[in-house]
All heavy atoms as a GROMACS GRO file, in nm:
protein
  619
    1MET      N    1   0.081  -0.120  -0.004
    1MET     CA    2  -0.002  -0.002   0.003
    1MET      C    3   0.086   0.121   0.000
    1MET      O    4   0.036   0.237   0.024
    1MET     CB    5  -0.099   0.002   0.123
    1MET     CG    6  -0.198  -0.112   0.129
    1MET     SD    7  -0.312  -0.128  -0.007
    1MET     CE    8  -0.405   0.021   0.003
    2GLU      N    9   0.216   0.113  -0.025
    2GLU     CA   10   0.305   0.224  -0.027
    2GLU      C   11   0.252   0.334  -0.120
    2GLU      O   12   0.220   0.308  -0.237
    2GLU     CB   13   0.444   0.184  -0.067
    2GLU     CG   14   0.541   0.298  -0.046
    2GLU     CD   15   0.684   0.236  -0.062
    2GLU    OE1   16   0.719   0.140  -0.012
    2GLU    OE2   17   0.756   0.303  -0.140
    3GLY      N   18   0.250   0.457  -0.066
    3GLY     CA   19   0.207   0.567  -0.155
    3GLY      C   20   0.051   0.587  -0.157
    3GLY      O   21   0.007   0.685  -0.219
    4HIS      N   22  -0.025   0.507  -0.089
    4HIS     CA   23  -0.168   0.514  -0.094
    4HIS      C   24  -0.217   0.551   0.048
    4HIS      O   25  -0.170   0.496   0.150
    4HIS     CB   26  -0.238   0.387  -0.140
    4HIS     CG   27  -0.202   0.349  -0.280
    4HIS    ND1   28  -0.272   0.401  -0.388
    4HIS    CD2   29  -0.108   0.264  -0.333
    4HIS    CE1   30  -0.221   0.349  -0.496
    4HIS    NE2   31  -0.126   0.266  -0.461
    5LYS      N   32  -0.319   0.632   0.047
    5LYS     CA   33  -0.385   0.670   0.174
    5LYS      C   34  -0.482   0.546   0.209
    5LYS      O   35  -0.554   0.503   0.129
    5LYS     CB   36  -0.473   0.794   0.165
    5LYS     CG   37  -0.391   0.919   0.140
    5LYS     CD   38  -0.468   1.036   0.119
    5LYS     CE   39  -0.392   1.157   0.071
    5LYS     NZ   40  -0.477   1.268   0.047
    6VAL      N   41  -0.467   0.504   0.335
    6VAL     CA   42  -0.554   0.388   0.375
    6VAL      C   43  -0.636   0.417   0.497
    6VAL      O   44  -0.706   0.326   0.544
    6VAL     CB   45  -0.463   0.259   0.401
    6VAL    CG1   46  -0.397   0.216   0.266
    6VAL    CG2   47  -0.352   0.286   0.502
    7PHE      N   48  -0.634   0.534   0.553
    7PHE     CA   49  -0.707   0.561   0.672
    7PHE      C   50  -0.773   0.705   0.662
    7PHE      O   51  -0.708   0.793   0.621
    7PHE     CB   52  -0.613   0.561   0.788
    7PHE     CG   53  -0.687   0.589   0.928
    7PHE    CD1   54  -0.759   0.485   0.985
    7PHE    CD2   55  -0.680   0.705   0.986
    7PHE    CE1   56  -0.837   0.506   1.099
    7PHE    CE2   57  -0.756   0.735   1.102
    7PHE     CZ   58  -0.826   0.626   1.157
    8TYR      N   59  -0.896   0.702   0.680
    8TYR     CA   60  -0.974   0.834   0.681
    8TYR      C   61  -1.056   0.838   0.810
    8TYR      O   62  -1.124   0.740   0.848
    8TYR     CB   63  -1.070   0.833   0.560
    8TYR     CG   64  -1.150   0.960   0.547
    8TYR    CD1   65  -1.095   1.070   0.485
    8TYR    CD2   66  -1.282   0.966   0.596
    8TYR    CE1   67  -1.168   1.187   0.470
    8TYR    CE2   68  -1.355   1.081   0.578
    8TYR     CZ   69  -1.296   1.185   0.520
    8TYR     OH   70  -1.375   1.310   0.508
    9HIS      N   71  -1.042   0.951   0.877
    9HIS     CA   72  -1.112   0.956   1.008
    9HIS      C   73  -1.189   1.091   1.022
    9HIS      O   74  -1.145   1.197   0.980
    9HIS     CB   75  -0.990   0.963   1.114
    9HIS     CG   76  -1.048   0.974   1.257
    9HIS    ND1   77  -1.000   1.064   1.343
    9HIS    CD2   78  -1.151   0.910   1.318
    9HIS    CE1   79  -1.070   1.057   1.458
    9HIS    NE2   80  -1.152   0.960   1.444
   10GLU      N   81  -1.317   1.072   1.071
   10GLU     CA   82  -1.394   1.198   1.098
   10GLU      C   83  -1.424   1.199   1.253
   10GLU      O   84  -1.459   1.095   1.300
   10GLU     CB   85  -1.524   1.189   1.021
   10GLU     CG   86  -1.510   1.205   0.870
   10GLU     CD   87  -1.640   1.188   0.797
   10GLU    OE1   88  -1.745   1.187   0.854
   10GLU    OE2   89  -1.626   1.197   0.672
   11THR      N   90  -1.417   1.317   1.306
   11THR     CA   91  -1.456   1.329   1.451
   11THR      C   92  -1.555   1.449   1.460
   11THR      O   93  -1.533   1.544   1.406
   11THR     CB   94  -1.328   1.359   1.538
   11THR    OG1   95  -1.237   1.254   1.526
   11THR    CG2   96  -1.362   1.377   1.677
   12TYR      N   97  -1.664   1.420   1.534
   12TYR     CA   98  -1.762   1.525   1.554
   12TYR      C   99  -1.752   1.568   1.704
   12TYR      O  100  -1.765   1.484   1.794
   12TYR     CB  101  -1.905   1.468   1.522
   12TYR     CG  102  -1.913   1.425   1.383
   12TYR    CD1  103  -1.898   1.295   1.347
   12TYR    CD2  104  -1.945   1.520   1.278
   12TYR    CE1  105  -1.905   1.256   1.215
   12TYR    CE2  106  -1.941   1.481   1.144
   12TYR     CZ  107  -1.932   1.346   1.112
   12TYR     OH  108  -1.934   1.308   0.990
   13ILE      N  109  -1.732   1.696   1.725
   13ILE     CA  110  -1.721   1.752   1.860
   13ILE      C  111  -1.829   1.855   1.878
   13ILE      O  112  -1.852   1.945   1.793
   13ILE     CB  113  -1.581   1.832   1.878
   13ILE    CG1  114  -1.470   1.730   1.834
   13ILE    CG2  115  -1.569   1.882   2.011
   13ILE    CD1  116  -1.441   1.621   1.927
   14ASN      N  117  -1.899   1.846   1.984
   14ASN     CA  118  -2.009   1.938   2.024
   14ASN      C  119  -1.942   2.074   2.068
   14ASN      O  120  -1.873   2.081   2.165
   14ASN     CB  121  -2.091   1.885   2.132
   14ASN     CG  122  -2.207   1.974   2.168
   14ASN    OD1  123  -2.208   2.094   2.141
   14ASN    ND2  124  -2.309   1.922   2.228
   15PRO      N  125  -1.966   2.186   1.977
   15PRO     CA  126  -1.891   2.301   2.012
   15PRO      C  127  -1.943   2.376   2.143
   15PRO      O  128  -1.864   2.451   2.204
   15PRO     CB  129  -1.937   2.400   1.890
   15PRO     CG  130  -2.053   2.338   1.824
   15PRO     CD  131  -2.052   2.185   1.862
   16GLU      N  132  -2.061   2.328   2.194
   16GLU     CA  133  -2.101   2.381   2.327
   16GLU      C  134  -2.020   2.314   2.434
   16GLU      O  135  -2.001   2.371   2.536
   16GLU     CB  136  -2.252   2.359   2.339
   16GLU     CG  137  -2.335   2.442   2.250
   16GLU     CD  138  -2.486   2.421   2.263
   16GLU    OE1  139  -2.519   2.352   2.361
   16GLU    OE2  140  -2.559   2.467   2.177
   17TYR      N  141  -1.979   2.190   2.417
   17TYR     CA  142  -1.908   2.118   2.512
   17TYR      C  143  -1.761   2.151   2.509
   17TYR      O  144  -1.694   2.154   2.617
   17TYR     CB  145  -1.918   1.969   2.494
   17TYR     CG  146  -1.850   1.883   2.592
   17TYR    CD1  147  -1.913   1.869   2.717
   17TYR    CD2  148  -1.736   1.809   2.564
   17TYR    CE1  149  -1.850   1.795   2.821
   17TYR    CE2  150  -1.671   1.739   2.662
   17TYR     CZ  151  -1.731   1.732   2.790
   17TYR     OH  152  -1.671   1.659   2.885
   18ALA      N  153  -1.712   2.189   2.394
   18ALA     CA  154  -1.564   2.216   2.381
   18ALA      C  155  -1.547   2.342   2.298
   18ALA      O  156  -1.502   2.334   2.189
   18ALA     CB  157  -1.495   2.098   2.318
   19PRO      N  158  -1.586   2.457   2.357
   19PRO     CA  159  -1.567   2.578   2.284
   19PRO      C  160  -1.420   2.607   2.247
   19PRO      O  161  -1.331   2.569   2.323
   19PRO     CB  162  -1.625   2.690   2.372
   19PRO     CG  163  -1.611   2.625   2.517
   19PRO     CD  164  -1.625   2.475   2.492
   20ASP      N  165  -1.401   2.662   2.131
   20ASP     CA  166  -1.264   2.703   2.074
   20ASP      C  167  -1.168   2.572   2.067
   20ASP      O  168  -1.052   2.584   2.052
   20ASP     CB  169  -1.197   2.806   2.157
   20ASP     CG  170  -1.151   2.776   2.297
   20ASP    OD1  171  -1.190   2.673   2.354
   20ASP    OD2  172  -1.080   2.864   2.362
   21TYR      N  173  -1.236   2.454   2.061
   21TYR     CA  174  -1.152   2.330   2.044
   21TYR      C  175  -1.065   2.332   1.926
   21TYR      O  176  -0.954   2.299   1.935
   21TYR     CB  177  -1.253   2.214   2.031
   21TYR     CG  178  -1.191   2.090   1.981
   21TYR    CD1  179  -1.122   2.006   2.065
   21TYR    CD2  180  -1.212   2.046   1.851
   21TYR    CE1  181  -1.062   1.887   2.022
   21TYR    CE2  182  -1.149   1.932   1.802
   21TYR     CZ  183  -1.082   1.853   1.894
   21TYR     OH  184  -1.024   1.736   1.842
   22ILE      N  185  -1.113   2.375   1.810
   22ILE     CA  186  -1.042   2.380   1.686
   22ILE      C  187  -0.916   2.467   1.697
   22ILE      O  188  -0.812   2.441   1.631
   22ILE     CB  189  -1.133   2.420   1.572
   22ILE    CG1  190  -1.069   2.372   1.438
   22ILE    CG2  191  -1.157   2.570   1.576
   22ILE    CD1  192  -1.080   2.237   1.403
   23CYS      N  193  -0.909   2.575   1.788
   23CYS     CA  194  -0.803   2.662   1.793
   23CYS      C  195  -0.684   2.596   1.867
   23CYS      O  196  -0.572   2.640   1.860
   23CYS     CB  197  -0.842   2.786   1.877
   23CYS     SG  198  -0.969   2.879   1.796
   24HIS      N  199  -0.711   2.481   1.936
   24HIS     CA  200  -0.616   2.414   2.009
   24HIS      C  201  -0.550   2.291   1.946
   24HIS      O  202  -0.457   2.232   2.000
   24HIS     CB  203  -0.666   2.378   2.150
   24HIS     CG  204  -0.715   2.500   2.225
   24HIS    ND1  205  -0.629   2.582   2.295
   24HIS    CD2  206  -0.842   2.548   2.251
   24HIS    CE1  207  -0.696   2.682   2.346
   24HIS    NE2  208  -0.825   2.658   2.326
   25ILE      N  209  -0.602   2.257   1.830
   25ILE     CA  210  -0.545   2.141   1.761
   25ILE      C  211  -0.415   2.188   1.698
   25ILE      O  212  -0.402   2.286   1.628
   25ILE     CB  213  -0.640   2.098   1.646
   25ILE    CG1  214  -0.774   2.053   1.706
   25ILE    CG2  215  -0.580   1.983   1.562
   25ILE    CD1  216  -0.876   2.009   1.611
   26ASP      N  217  -0.311   2.112   1.730
   26ASP     CA  218  -0.184   2.140   1.672
   26ASP      C  219  -0.126   2.000   1.638
   26ASP      O  220  -0.184   1.929   1.560
   26ASP     CB  221  -0.096   2.219   1.771
   26ASP     CG  222   0.031   2.269   1.705
   26ASP    OD1  223   0.037   2.285   1.578
   26ASP    OD2  224   0.124   2.305   1.775
   27ASN      N  225  -0.014   1.966   1.695
   27ASN     CA  226   0.038   1.828   1.683
   27ASN      C  227   0.007   1.739   1.798
   27ASN      O  228   0.060   1.626   1.812
   27ASN     CB  229   0.193   1.834   1.659
   27ASN     CG  230   0.225   1.897   1.522
   27ASN    OD1  231   0.151   1.871   1.425
   27ASN    ND2  232   0.334   1.973   1.517
   28GLU      N  233  -0.083   1.781   1.886
   28GLU     CA  234  -0.123   1.707   2.003
   28GLU      C  235  -0.226   1.603   1.966
   28GLU      O  236  -0.320   1.636   1.883
   28GLU     CB  237  -0.177   1.798   2.107
   28GLU     CG  238  -0.196   1.742   2.239
   28GLU     CD  239  -0.235   1.851   2.347
   28GLU    OE1  240  -0.250   1.972   2.310
   28GLU    OE2  241  -0.236   1.815   2.462
   29SER      N  242  -0.222   1.489   2.026
   29SER     CA  243  -0.328   1.384   1.996
   29SER      C  244  -0.462   1.434   2.054
   29SER      O  245  -0.469   1.512   2.148
   29SER     CB  246  -0.285   1.250   2.068
   29SER     OG  247  -0.304   1.257   2.202
   30LEU      N  248  -0.565   1.376   2.004
   30LEU     CA  249  -0.703   1.407   2.048
   30LEU      C  250  -0.720   1.369   2.196
   30LEU      O  251  -0.768   1.449   2.271
   30LEU     CB  252  -0.809   1.335   1.963
   30LEU     CG  253  -0.954   1.354   2.008
   30LEU    CD1  254  -0.992   1.504   1.997
   30LEU    CD2  255  -1.044   1.272   1.924
   31GLN      N  256  -0.666   1.258   2.232
   31GLN     CA  257  -0.679   1.212   2.375
   31GLN      C  258  -0.604   1.309   2.469
   31GLN      O  259  -0.648   1.343   2.574
   31GLN     CB  260  -0.624   1.070   2.384
   31GLN     CG  261  -0.650   1.014   2.522
   31GLN     CD  262  -0.630   0.859   2.526
   31GLN    OE1  263  -0.595   0.800   2.424
   31GLN    NE2  264  -0.649   0.806   2.642
   32SER      N  265  -0.483   1.349   2.423
   32SER     CA  266  -0.400   1.437   2.510
   32SER      C  267  -0.468   1.579   2.519
   32SER      O  268  -0.477   1.636   2.625
   32SER     CB  269  -0.261   1.450   2.447
   32SER     OG  270  -0.188   1.540   2.514
   33LEU      N  271  -0.526   1.626   2.413
   33LEU     CA  272  -0.591   1.754   2.413
   33LEU      C  273  -0.711   1.753   2.502
   33LEU      O  274  -0.728   1.846   2.583
   33LEU     CB  275  -0.639   1.792   2.272
   33LEU     CG  276  -0.707   1.924   2.251
   33LEU    CD1  277  -0.629   2.038   2.298
   33LEU    CD2  278  -0.753   1.943   2.110
   34TRP      N  279  -0.787   1.648   2.503
   34TRP     CA  280  -0.906   1.633   2.585
   34TRP      C  281  -0.859   1.640   2.737
   34TRP      O  282  -0.925   1.703   2.821
   34TRP     CB  283  -0.980   1.509   2.561
   34TRP     CG  284  -1.083   1.515   2.455
   34TRP    CD1  285  -1.088   1.440   2.339
   34TRP    CD2  286  -1.189   1.612   2.439
   34TRP    NE1  287  -1.191   1.484   2.265
   34TRP    CE2  288  -1.254   1.582   2.319
   34TRP    CE3  289  -1.239   1.712   2.515
   34TRP    CZ2  290  -1.361   1.655   2.271
   34TRP    CZ3  291  -1.349   1.785   2.470
   34TRP    CH2  292  -1.407   1.762   2.349
   35LYS      N  293  -0.749   1.570   2.762
   35LYS     CA  294  -0.699   1.563   2.899
   35LYS      C  295  -0.643   1.694   2.949
   35LYS      O  296  -0.676   1.744   3.058
   35LYS     CB  297  -0.600   1.456   2.914
   35LYS     CG  298  -0.556   1.417   3.050
   35LYS     CD  299  -0.466   1.297   3.056
   35LYS     CE  300  -0.439   1.246   3.190
   35LYS     NZ  301  -0.365   1.131   3.198
   36THR      N  302  -0.556   1.761   2.868
   36THR     CA  303  -0.487   1.880   2.911
   36THR      C  304  -0.578   2.010   2.897
   36THR      O  305  -0.571   2.087   2.992
   36THR     CB  306  -0.363   1.898   2.830
   36THR    OG1  307  -0.395   1.917   2.694
   36THR    CG2  308  -0.263   1.788   2.846
   37ARG      N  309  -0.655   2.019   2.794
   37ARG     CA  310  -0.725   2.144   2.771
   37ARG      C  311  -0.866   2.138   2.841
   37ARG      O  312  -0.914   2.236   2.893
   37ARG     CB  313  -0.738   2.171   2.630
   37ARG     CG  314  -0.818   2.292   2.585
   37ARG     CD  315  -0.747   2.416   2.625
   37ARG     NE  316  -0.825   2.534   2.595
   37ARG     CZ  317  -0.807   2.651   2.642
   37ARG    NH1  318  -0.710   2.675   2.713
   37ARG    NH2  319  -0.887   2.750   2.611
   38PHE      N  320  -0.929   2.022   2.831
   38PHE     CA  321  -1.070   2.015   2.880
   38PHE      C  322  -1.090   1.922   3.002
   38PHE      O  323  -1.199   1.897   3.039
   38PHE     CB  324  -1.160   1.967   2.760
   38PHE     CG  325  -1.158   2.065   2.648
   38PHE    CD1  326  -1.082   2.034   2.535
   38PHE    CD2  327  -1.228   2.180   2.649
   38PHE    CE1  328  -1.082   2.120   2.424
   38PHE    CE2  329  -1.222   2.276   2.542
   38PHE     CZ  330  -1.153   2.237   2.436
   39SER      N  331  -0.983   1.885   3.063
   39SER     CA  332  -0.979   1.801   3.183
   39SER      C  333  -1.083   1.683   3.170
   39SER      O  334  -1.152   1.652   3.260
   39SER     CB  335  -1.020   1.881   3.311
   39SER     OG  336  -0.937   1.989   3.316
   40GLN      N  337  -1.071   1.607   3.056
   40GLN     CA  338  -1.161   1.500   3.032
   40GLN      C  339  -1.078   1.377   2.998
   40GLN      O  340  -0.978   1.386   2.930
   40GLN     CB  341  -1.262   1.523   2.912
   40GLN     CG  342  -1.354   1.637   2.939
   40GLN     CD  343  -1.450   1.606   3.045
   40GLN    OE1  344  -1.502   1.498   3.053
   40GLN    NE2  345  -1.472   1.709   3.129
   41GLU      N  346  -1.122   1.263   3.045
   41GLU     CA  347  -1.055   1.140   3.013
   41GLU      C  348  -1.143   1.072   2.895
   41GLU      O  349  -1.263   1.069   2.910
   41GLU     CB  350  -1.050   1.038   3.128
   41GLU     CG  351  -0.952   1.082   3.232
   41GLU     CD  352  -0.806   1.060   3.201
   41GLU    OE1  353  -0.781   0.962   3.115
   41GLU    OE2  354  -0.720   1.136   3.254
   42ILE      N  355  -1.069   1.011   2.792
   42ILE     CA  356  -1.142   0.945   2.691
   42ILE      C  357  -1.155   0.797   2.728
   42ILE      O  358  -1.054   0.733   2.758
   42ILE     CB  359  -1.077   0.960   2.555
   42ILE    CG1  360  -1.081   1.109   2.510
   42ILE    CG2  361  -1.138   0.875   2.453
   42ILE    CD1  362  -1.005   1.137   2.388
   43LYS      N  363  -1.277   0.744   2.726
   43LYS     CA  364  -1.290   0.603   2.755
   43LYS      C  365  -1.383   0.547   2.646
   43LYS      O  366  -1.486   0.602   2.609
   43LYS     CB  367  -1.364   0.589   2.895
   43LYS     CG  368  -1.284   0.642   3.004
   43LYS     CD  369  -1.355   0.621   3.142
   43LYS     CE  370  -1.260   0.681   3.246
   43LYS     NZ  371  -1.327   0.701   3.370
   44THR      N  372  -1.348   0.433   2.603
   44THR     CA  373  -1.422   0.366   2.494
   44THR      C  374  -1.516   0.261   2.562
   44THR      O  375  -1.470   0.176   2.639
   44THR     CB  376  -1.328   0.293   2.402
   44THR    OG1  377  -1.244   0.393   2.344
   44THR    CG2  378  -1.410   0.223   2.295
   45LYS      N  379  -1.646   0.275   2.540
   45LYS     CA  380  -1.744   0.183   2.595
   45LYS      C  381  -1.775   0.071   2.494
   45LYS      O  382  -1.791  -0.045   2.531
   45LYS     CB  383  -1.874   0.261   2.622
   45LYS     CG  384  -1.864   0.361   2.732
   45LYS     CD  385  -1.997   0.428   2.760
   45LYS     CE  386  -1.982   0.542   2.861
   45LYS     NZ  387  -2.107   0.608   2.883
   46GLN      N  388  -1.768   0.106   2.367
   46GLN     CA  389  -1.799   0.007   2.268
   46GLN      C  390  -1.740   0.040   2.131
   46GLN      O  391  -1.735   0.153   2.098
   46GLN     CB  392  -1.961  -0.005   2.248
   46GLN     CG  393  -2.004  -0.102   2.147
   46GLN     CD  394  -2.156  -0.110   2.132
   46GLN    OE1  395  -2.229  -0.072   2.222
   46GLN    NE2  396  -2.193  -0.172   2.028
   47LEU      N  397  -1.695  -0.059   2.066
   47LEU     CA  398  -1.650  -0.042   1.923
   47LEU      C  399  -1.737  -0.120   1.832
   47LEU      O  400  -1.766  -0.239   1.858
   47LEU     CB  401  -1.503  -0.091   1.911
   47LEU     CG  402  -1.398  -0.006   1.954
   47LEU    CD1  403  -1.257  -0.072   1.942
   47LEU    CD2  404  -1.391   0.132   1.882
   48THR      N  405  -1.795  -0.066   1.728
   48THR     CA  406  -1.876  -0.132   1.630
   48THR      C  407  -1.813  -0.122   1.490
   48THR      O  408  -1.787  -0.018   1.451
   48THR     CB  409  -2.014  -0.073   1.629
   48THR    OG1  410  -2.068  -0.072   1.761
   48THR    CG2  411  -2.111  -0.143   1.535
   49PHE      N  412  -1.791  -0.234   1.428
   49PHE     CA  413  -1.737  -0.242   1.290
   49PHE      C  414  -1.846  -0.290   1.197
   49PHE      O  415  -1.916  -0.393   1.231
   49PHE     CB  416  -1.614  -0.333   1.285
   49PHE     CG  417  -1.496  -0.291   1.364
   49PHE    CD1  418  -1.482  -0.317   1.497
   49PHE    CD2  419  -1.404  -0.210   1.308
   49PHE    CE1  420  -1.369  -0.275   1.573
   49PHE    CE2  421  -1.297  -0.162   1.373
   49PHE     CZ  422  -1.279  -0.205   1.509
   50ARG      N  423  -1.857  -0.227   1.082
   50ARG     CA  424  -1.960  -0.271   0.985
   50ARG      C  425  -1.914  -0.229   0.845
   50ARG      O  426  -1.857  -0.121   0.833
   50ARG     CB  427  -2.098  -0.222   1.015
   50ARG     CG  428  -2.120  -0.076   1.018
   50ARG     CD  429  -2.252  -0.036   1.066
   50ARG     NE  430  -2.262   0.109   1.090
   50ARG     CZ  431  -2.297   0.196   0.992
   50ARG    NH1  432  -2.339   0.153   0.872
   50ARG    NH2  433  -2.297   0.324   1.013
   51PRO      N  434  -1.936  -0.309   0.745
   51PRO     CA  435  -1.908  -0.274   0.606
   51PRO      C  436  -2.008  -0.167   0.553
   51PRO      O  437  -2.123  -0.179   0.574
   51PRO     CB  438  -1.914  -0.405   0.528
   51PRO     CG  439  -2.013  -0.489   0.609
   51PRO     CD  440  -2.003  -0.439   0.753
   52VAL      N  441  -1.954  -0.068   0.487
   52VAL     CA  442  -2.031   0.044   0.430
   52VAL      C  443  -1.969   0.093   0.299
   52VAL      O  444  -1.863   0.035   0.266
   52VAL     CB  445  -2.052   0.159   0.527
   52VAL    CG1  446  -2.133   0.121   0.657
   52VAL    CG2  447  -1.921   0.221   0.564
   53ARG      N  448  -2.031   0.183   0.239
   53ARG     CA  449  -1.975   0.242   0.116
   53ARG      C  450  -1.915   0.380   0.148
   53ARG      O  451  -1.964   0.450   0.230
   53ARG     CB  452  -2.079   0.257   0.006
   53ARG     CG  453  -2.138   0.128  -0.042
   53ARG     CD  454  -2.040   0.056  -0.113
   53ARG     NE  455  -2.100  -0.077  -0.152
   53ARG     CZ  456  -2.031  -0.171  -0.217
   53ARG    NH1  457  -1.905  -0.150  -0.253
   53ARG    NH2  458  -2.095  -0.288  -0.245
   54ILE      N  459  -1.807   0.423   0.087
   54ILE     CA  460  -1.736   0.543   0.112
   54ILE      C  461  -1.812   0.660   0.054
   54ILE      O  462  -1.861   0.657  -0.057
   54ILE     CB  463  -1.598   0.542   0.051
   54ILE    CG1  464  -1.512   0.425   0.116
   54ILE    CG2  465  -1.523   0.679   0.069
   54ILE    CD1  466  -1.365   0.416   0.058
   55SER      N  467  -1.825   0.764   0.134
   55SER     CA  468  -1.898   0.889   0.090
   55SER      C  469  -1.810   0.964  -0.013
   55SER      O  470  -1.697   0.939  -0.022
   55SER     CB  471  -1.929   0.981   0.212
   55SER     OG  472  -1.813   1.031   0.256
   56GLY      N  473  -1.884   1.053  -0.080
   56GLY     CA  474  -1.814   1.138  -0.184
   56GLY      C  475  -1.696   1.212  -0.134
   56GLY      O  476  -1.591   1.211  -0.197
   57GLU      N  477  -1.701   1.283  -0.016
   57GLU     CA  478  -1.590   1.363   0.034
   57GLU      C  479  -1.478   1.272   0.068
   57GLU      O  480  -1.359   1.310   0.041
   57GLU     CB  481  -1.640   1.442   0.154
   57GLU     CG  482  -1.525   1.530   0.213
   57GLU     CD  483  -1.470   1.632   0.111
   57GLU    OE1  484  -1.537   1.678   0.021
   57GLU    OE2  485  -1.346   1.664   0.117
   58ALA      N  486  -1.499   1.158   0.133
   58ALA     CA  487  -1.395   1.071   0.173
   58ALA      C  488  -1.325   1.009   0.044
   58ALA      O  489  -1.204   0.996   0.038
   58ALA     CB  490  -1.447   0.952   0.254
   59CYS      N  491  -1.401   0.984  -0.062
   59CYS     CA  492  -1.348   0.939  -0.184
   59CYS      C  493  -1.251   1.036  -0.237
   59CYS      O  494  -1.138   0.996  -0.296
   59CYS     CB  495  -1.455   0.909  -0.285
   59CYS     SG  496  -1.552   0.760  -0.250
   60LYS      N  497  -1.280   1.156  -0.234
   60LYS     CA  498  -1.186   1.267  -0.281
   60LYS      C  499  -1.056   1.262  -0.206
   60LYS      O  500  -0.947   1.272  -0.264
   60LYS     CB  501  -1.250   1.398  -0.269
   60LYS     CG  502  -1.340   1.447  -0.377
   60LYS     CD  503  -1.368   1.591  -0.371
   60LYS     CE  504  -1.502   1.630  -0.336
   60LYS     NZ  505  -1.527   1.773  -0.338
   61GLN      N  506  -1.067   1.252  -0.080
   61GLN     CA  507  -0.948   1.251   0.008
   61GLN      C  508  -0.861   1.125  -0.015
   61GLN      O  509  -0.737   1.123  -0.007
   61GLN     CB  510  -0.986   1.255   0.154
   61GLN     CG  511  -1.062   1.380   0.194
   61GLN     CD  512  -0.974   1.502   0.171
   61GLN    OE1  513  -0.856   1.499   0.200
   61GLN    NE2  514  -1.033   1.607   0.126
   62LEU      N  515  -0.929   1.007  -0.036
   62LEU     CA  516  -0.859   0.885  -0.051
   62LEU      C  517  -0.818   0.849  -0.198
   62LEU      O  518  -0.738   0.758  -0.219
   62LEU     CB  519  -0.943   0.772   0.004
   62LEU     CG  520  -0.972   0.767   0.151
   62LEU    CD1  521  -1.077   0.673   0.190
   62LEU    CD2  522  -0.846   0.740   0.226
   63GLY      N  523  -0.880   0.916  -0.293
   63GLY     CA  524  -0.847   0.903  -0.427
   63GLY      C  525  -0.909   0.770  -0.486
   63GLY      O  526  -0.843   0.698  -0.559
   64CYS      N  527  -1.023   0.736  -0.446
   64CYS     CA  528  -1.099   0.614  -0.491
   64CYS      C  529  -1.232   0.649  -0.552
   64CYS      O  530  -1.284   0.760  -0.535
   64CYS     CB  531  -1.113   0.516  -0.376
   64CYS     SG  532  -1.208   0.571  -0.236
   65ALA      N  533  -1.296   0.548  -0.610
   65ALA     CA  534  -1.426   0.566  -0.674
   65ALA      C  535  -1.532   0.586  -0.574
   65ALA      O  536  -1.540   0.518  -0.461
   65ALA     CB  537  -1.455   0.456  -0.758
   66ALA      N  538  -1.635   0.672  -0.593
   66ALA     CA  539  -1.751   0.686  -0.514
   66ALA      C  540  -1.815   0.553  -0.482
   66ALA      O  541  -1.832   0.468  -0.579
   66ALA     CB  542  -1.846   0.781  -0.572
   67GLY      N  543  -1.859   0.526  -0.359
   67GLY     CA  544  -1.921   0.396  -0.332
   67GLY      C  545  -1.838   0.283  -0.309
   67GLY      O  546  -1.873   0.167  -0.292
   68SER      N  547  -1.705   0.309  -0.302
   68SER     CA  548  -1.606   0.202  -0.280
   68SER      C  549  -1.639   0.136  -0.140
   68SER      O  550  -1.680   0.209  -0.053
   68SER     CB  551  -1.466   0.250  -0.282
   68SER     OG  552  -1.426   0.288  -0.411
   69PRO      N  553  -1.611   0.015  -0.116
   69PRO     CA  554  -1.638  -0.050   0.013
   69PRO      C  555  -1.533  -0.010   0.113
   69PRO      O  556  -1.414   0.025   0.083
   69PRO     CB  557  -1.622  -0.202  -0.020
   69PRO     CG  558  -1.540  -0.215  -0.133
   69PRO     CD  559  -1.568  -0.092  -0.214
   70ARG      N  560  -1.576  -0.002   0.238
   70ARG     CA  561  -1.488   0.027   0.348
   70ARG      C  562  -1.550  -0.030   0.480
   70ARG      O  563  -1.664  -0.069   0.479
   70ARG     CB  564  -1.463   0.177   0.370
   70ARG     CG  565  -1.591   0.248   0.423
   70ARG     CD  566  -1.562   0.393   0.452
   70ARG     NE  567  -1.682   0.467   0.499
   70ARG     CZ  568  -1.716   0.496   0.621
   70ARG    NH1  569  -1.642   0.460   0.723
   70ARG    NH2  570  -1.825   0.567   0.650
   71TYR      N  571  -1.476  -0.030   0.589
   71TYR     CA  572  -1.525  -0.065   0.716
   71TYR      C  573  -1.544   0.062   0.801
   71TYR      O  574  -1.462   0.142   0.806
   71TYR     CB  575  -1.428  -0.159   0.796
   71TYR     CG  576  -1.444  -0.307   0.745
   71TYR    CD1  577  -1.345  -0.354   0.664
   71TYR    CD2  578  -1.553  -0.382   0.784
   71TYR    CE1  579  -1.357  -0.486   0.618
   71TYR    CE2  580  -1.567  -0.510   0.746
   71TYR     CZ  581  -1.467  -0.564   0.666
   71TYR     OH  582  -1.483  -0.694   0.623
   72SER      N  583  -1.664   0.073   0.856
   72SER     CA  584  -1.692   0.178   0.946
   72SER      C  585  -1.662   0.136   1.089
   72SER      O  586  -1.702   0.021   1.124
   72SER     CB  587  -1.838   0.221   0.941
   72SER     OG  588  -1.868   0.313   1.039
   73CYS      N  589  -1.592   0.221   1.164
   73CYS     CA  590  -1.559   0.189   1.298
   73CYS      C  591  -1.622   0.299   1.386
   73CYS      O  592  -1.576   0.412   1.377
   73CYS     CB  593  -1.403   0.175   1.320
   73CYS     SG  594  -1.365   0.152   1.499
   74GLU      N  595  -1.727   0.262   1.467
   74GLU     CA  596  -1.787   0.359   1.552
   74GLU      C  597  -1.752   0.337   1.692
   74GLU      O  598  -1.764   0.221   1.746
   74GLU     CB  599  -1.936   0.364   1.534
   74GLU     CG  600  -1.980   0.390   1.396
   74GLU     CD  601  -2.141   0.385   1.374
   74GLU    OE1  602  -2.206   0.361   1.471
   74GLU    OE2  603  -2.174   0.393   1.258
   75LYS      N  604  -1.700   0.438   1.761
   75LYS     CA  605  -1.651   0.426   1.892
   75LYS      C  606  -1.747   0.505   1.987
   75LYS      O  607  -1.767   0.628   1.963
   75LYS     CB  608  -1.506   0.479   1.905
   75LYS     CG  609  -1.443   0.475   2.037
   75LYS     CD  610  -1.305   0.509   2.018
   75LYS     CE  611  -1.256   0.621   2.109
   75LYS     NZ  612  -1.108   0.644   2.103
   76THR      N  613  -1.796   0.449   2.086
   76THR     CA  614  -1.880   0.519   2.192
   76THR      C  615  -1.821   0.510   2.326
   76THR      O  616  -1.745   0.421   2.352
   76THR     CB  617  -2.030   0.481   2.190
   76THR    OG1  618  -2.026   0.334   2.205
   76THR    CG2  619  -2.092   0.509   2.051
   0.00000   0.00000   0.00000
């Protein structure tokens, strides 16, 4: 897979819960940022994997055809 993007990640953050979150993203990991800036520990309760089709925006980022198969990983 050399030279190919193989991972695409989307994170949704409630702006009321973490105001100005985007201003603090630099080279720090998401987990570290939550701990240092917002005094929160990240805990995974459940991981769900399921096969789905890639959305249009993700296809652009990954350089693949619309509707290509992928695995969705949802973390709660």
